[in-house]
BAFI-3210 file (N, C-alpha, C; in Angstrom, 3 decimals, decimal comma, padded with zeros to 6 digits):
// residues 90
n [1|2|3|4|5|6|7|8|9|10|11|12|13|14|15|16|17|18|19|20|21|22|23|24|25|26|27|28|29|30|31|32|33|34|35|36|37|38|39|40|41|42|43|44|45|46|47|48|49|50|51|52|53|54|55|56|57|58|59|60|61|62|63|64|65|66|67|68|69|70|71|72|73|74|75|76|77|78|79|80|81|82|83|84|85|86|87|88|89|90]
n.u [-055,940|-058,813|-061,755|-065,222|-067,833|-069,575|-068,890|-069,433|-068,314|-067,173|-066,290|-064,793|-062,925|-061,562|-059,971|-058,518|-056,807|-055,571|-054,430|-052,306|-050,606|-051,405|-052,626|-055,831|-055,136|-052,282|-053,718|-055,225|-053,255|-051,850|-054,047|-055,547|-057,903|-060,059|-059,429|-061,760|-063,335|-063,001|-063,071|-065,921|-066,582|-065,720|-066,754|-069,651|-071,063|-071,338|-071,662|-068,823|-067,525|-067,497|-064,657|-063,532|-063,544|-062,338|-059,478|-058,894|-058,736|-057,172|-055,209|-054,611|-054,763|-056,567|-059,220|-061,930|-064,534|-064,505|-063,775|-066,563|-067,789|-068,416|-068,075|-065,256|-062,755|-061,003|-060,718|-059,777|-057,780|-056,354|-058,093|-056,414|-054,281|-055,493|-055,093|-052,595|-051,865|-050,248|-050,131|-049,160|-047,544|-048,302]
n.v [-127,326|-126,531|-125,868|-124,689|-125,501|-123,503|-121,527|-119,107|-115,233|-114,084|-116,882|-117,076|-114,959|-115,780|-118,071|-116,997|-115,634|-117,865|-118,764|-116,819|-117,108|-114,412|-112,551|-110,904|-108,683|-108,684|-108,116|-106,068|-103,707|-103,931|-103,603|-100,899|-101,050|-101,107|-103,500|-103,858|-103,875|-105,802|-108,115|-107,911|-108,608|-111,137|-112,809|-112,610|-110,304|-107,589|-106,692|-105,693|-102,420|-101,224|-099,999|-100,604|-103,710|-103,901|-102,898|-104,868|-107,202|-106,638|-106,138|-109,327|-110,000|-111,783|-112,236|-110,196|-111,093|-113,772|-113,753|-112,487|-114,974|-115,934|-118,331|-120,609|-122,230|-122,232|-120,378|-118,120|-116,414|-112,753|-110,629|-109,915|-111,456|-113,519|-112,694|-112,512|-115,121|-117,736|-118,246|-121,195|-123,083|-126,535]
n.w [077,768|077,378|075,703|075,442|073,050|072,034|073,816|076,323|076,124|078,414|079,113|076,675|077,314|079,664|078,664|076,368|077,876|079,535|077,523|076,744|078,653|080,925|083,398|084,697|085,904|084,349|081,565|082,135|082,439|080,271|078,900|079,315|079,873|082,782|085,734|087,102|084,867|083,235|084,647|085,367|082,930|082,338|084,341|083,224|084,086|082,844|079,729|077,407|076,063|072,550|072,360|074,271|073,785|071,313|072,195|074,239|072,306|070,611|072,653|073,319|071,292|069,699|067,806|067,253|066,744|067,542|070,325|071,252|070,683|068,311|065,529|065,921|068,303|066,071|064,607|066,472|066,222|064,956|062,620|060,431|060,908|058,926|056,208|055,947|055,006|053,097|049,591|048,358|046,455|045,312]
ca.u [-057,011|-060,224|-062,458|-066,029|-067,608|-070,585|-068,665|-069,744|-067,182|-066,496|-065,452|-063,335|-062,235|-060,284|-059,443|-057,161|-055,747|-054,997|-053,379|-050,971|-050,053|-051,338|-053,692|-056,774|-054,192|-051,402|-054,295|-055,693|-052,231|-051,552|-054,950|-056,071|-059,216|-059,890|-059,215|-063,179|-064,713|-062,463|-063,442|-067,172|-066,593|-065,493|-067,871|-070,547|-072,074|-071,880|-070,417|-068,098|-068,259|-066,796|-063,730|-062,365|-063,438|-061,083|-058,544|-058,502|-058,458|-055,743|-053,777|-054,577|-054,018|-057,552|-060,259|-062,902|-065,426|-064,728|-064,536|-067,994|-068,720|-068,911|-066,908|-064,830|-061,217|-060,001|-061,057|-059,059|-056,585|-057,520|-058,940|-055,835|-053,754|-056,001|-054,278|-051,583|-051,756|-049,337|-050,396|-048,281|-047,712|-047,800]
ca.v [-126,721|-127,121|-124,812|-125,913|-124,927|-123,198|-120,665|-117,045|-114,363|-114,608|-118,144|-117,038|-114,017|-116,588|-119,070|-116,108|-114,982|-118,991|-119,019|-115,797|-116,652|-113,114|-112,377|-110,367|-107,677|-107,792|-107,542|-104,603|-102,663|-103,912|-102,467|-099,941|-101,257|-101,455|-104,466|-104,341|-104,367|-107,155|-108,835|-108,092|-109,411|-112,623|-113,734|-112,465|-109,387|-106,309|-106,834|-105,218|-101,824|-101,374|-099,732|-102,223|-105,053|-103,497|-102,871|-106,284|-107,729|-106,346|-106,619|-110,795|-110,934|-112,921|-112,209|-110,000|-111,793|-114,916|-113,435|-112,171|-116,257|-116,367|-119,381|-121,713|-121,985|-122,114|-118,518|-117,158|-115,139|-111,553|-110,825|-109,728|-112,843|-114,686|-111,374|-112,582|-116,403|-117,028|-119,179|-122,114|-124,072|-127,360]
ca.w [077,888|076,482|075,736|075,043|071,505|072,371|075,231|076,496|075,978|079,431|078,987|075,815|077,513|080,252|077,420|075,850|078,959|079,720|076,305|076,336|080,459|081,623|084,495|084,476|086,252|083,805|080,903|082,002|082,590|079,024|077,468|079,917|080,363|084,148|086,368|087,303|083,835|082,685|086,246|085,266|081,488|082,606|085,007|083,057|084,752|082,108|078,054|076,770|074,686|071,136|072,808|075,307|072,988|070,436|072,918|074,703|071,918|069,949|072,921|073,471|069,477|069,276|066,862|068,235|066,700|067,765|071,665|071,185|070,886|066,808|065,329|066,656|068,307|064,950|064,290|067,752|065,307|064,316|061,605|060,338|060,549|057,869|055,332|056,077|054,471|051,670|048,288|048,315|045,246|045,240]
c.u [-058,094|-061,063|-064,167|-067,102|-068,325|-070,209|-069,294|-068,231|-066,789|-065,526|-063,853|-062,413|-060,874|-059,797|-058,460|-055,704|-054,850|-053,590|-051,695|-050,308|-050,057|-052,705|-054,761|-055,865|-053,102|-052,044|-054,887|-054,299|-051,757|-052,424|-055,474|-057,199|-059,250|-060,394|-061,221|-064,371|-063,611|-062,931|-064,886|-067,764|-066,551|-066,500|-069,463|-071,818|-071,968|-070,965|-069,468|-068,071|-067,439|-065,260|-063,023|-062,512|-062,141|-059,555|-057,793|-058,328|-057,402|-054,357|-053,777|-054,296|-055,435|-058,409|-061,336|-064,266|-066,094|-064,623|-065,428|-068,759|-068,641|-067,780|-066,377|-063,018|-060,078|-059,998|-060,519|-057,992|-057,548|-057,561|-057,186|-054,393|-054,129|-055,444|-053,533|-050,689|-051,045|-049,907|-049,077|-049,079|-047,562|-047,116]
c.v [-126,590|-126,403|-125,251|-124,806|-124,048|-121,693|-119,249|-116,354|-114,076|-115,867|-117,816|-115,640|-114,999|-117,420|-118,156|-115,575|-116,074|-118,972|-117,708|-115,943|-115,188|-113,707|-111,120|-109,182|-107,767|-107,618|-105,819|-103,212|-103,147|-102,807|-101,496|-099,912|-102,094|-102,418|-104,981|-104,318|-105,307|-108,297|-109,407|-109,203|-110,766|-113,070|-113,200|-111,580|-108,064|-107,180|-105,489|-103,805|-101,485|-101,114|-100,365|-103,305|-104,713|-103,628|-103,671|-107,120|-107,667|-105,924|-108,480|-111,558|-111,334|-111,671|-111,724|-110,126|-112,776|-114,769|-113,077|-114,169|-116,680|-116,704|-120,054|-121,594|-121,843|-120,828|-117,347|-116,340|-113,949|-111,886|-110,703|-110,445|-113,708|-113,202|-111,735|-114,244|-116,425|-118,257|-120,043|-123,084|-125,789|-128,435]
c.w [077,040|076,881|074,496|073,383|071,700|073,717|075,439|076,181|077,183|079,762|078,143|076,246|078,478|079,488|077,280|077,009|079,480|078,311|076,407|078,016|080,547|082,709|083,913|084,930|084,952|082,560|081,129|082,041|081,362|077,954|077,933|079,916|081,981|084,365|086,332|085,980|083,409|083,893|085,317|083,364|081,550|083,611|084,389|083,349|084,132|080,527|077,944|076,046|073,729|071,757|073,713|075,017|072,344|071,571|073,850|073,406|070,657|071,160|073,130|072,276|069,039|068,403|067,703|067,593|067,644|069,356|072,046|070,969|068,891|066,216|066,775|067,431|067,190|064,611|065,340|066,906|064,964|063,010|059,927|060,058|059,118|056,707|055,160|055,437|053,014|050,775|047,818|046,830|045,855|044,248]
res [m|r|m|r|r|n|s|t|t|g|a|r|l|k|y|a|l|q|l|k|m|i|t|e|h|q|l|s|l|l|s|g|v|s|d|s|i|i|n|r|a|i|r|e|e|s|t|l|s|e|k|n|l|i|k|i|t|e|t|l|e|v|n|p|a|w|l|l|g|y|g|t|k|d|d|i|k|p|i|w|c|n|k|l|k|i|n|k|k|r]
***
């Protein structure tokens, strides 16, 4: 599964669905965001409201900034995961 560097929100959403191995419909059921909103976001026909963005990113466990196109695939993890890093002694 490859993702282009400057991909759109729709492409990133589709990529996250593939990583989680769930369908748009399953995301809808898990997140409470309608199928049509998710589908229109993937096809770039509309943007996600802040409320729906948070529901989707929490469900997919991805960083909202990454989903909106900021950063690379290395930034896919949610912000709270970055806070869990443990300092290792060398």
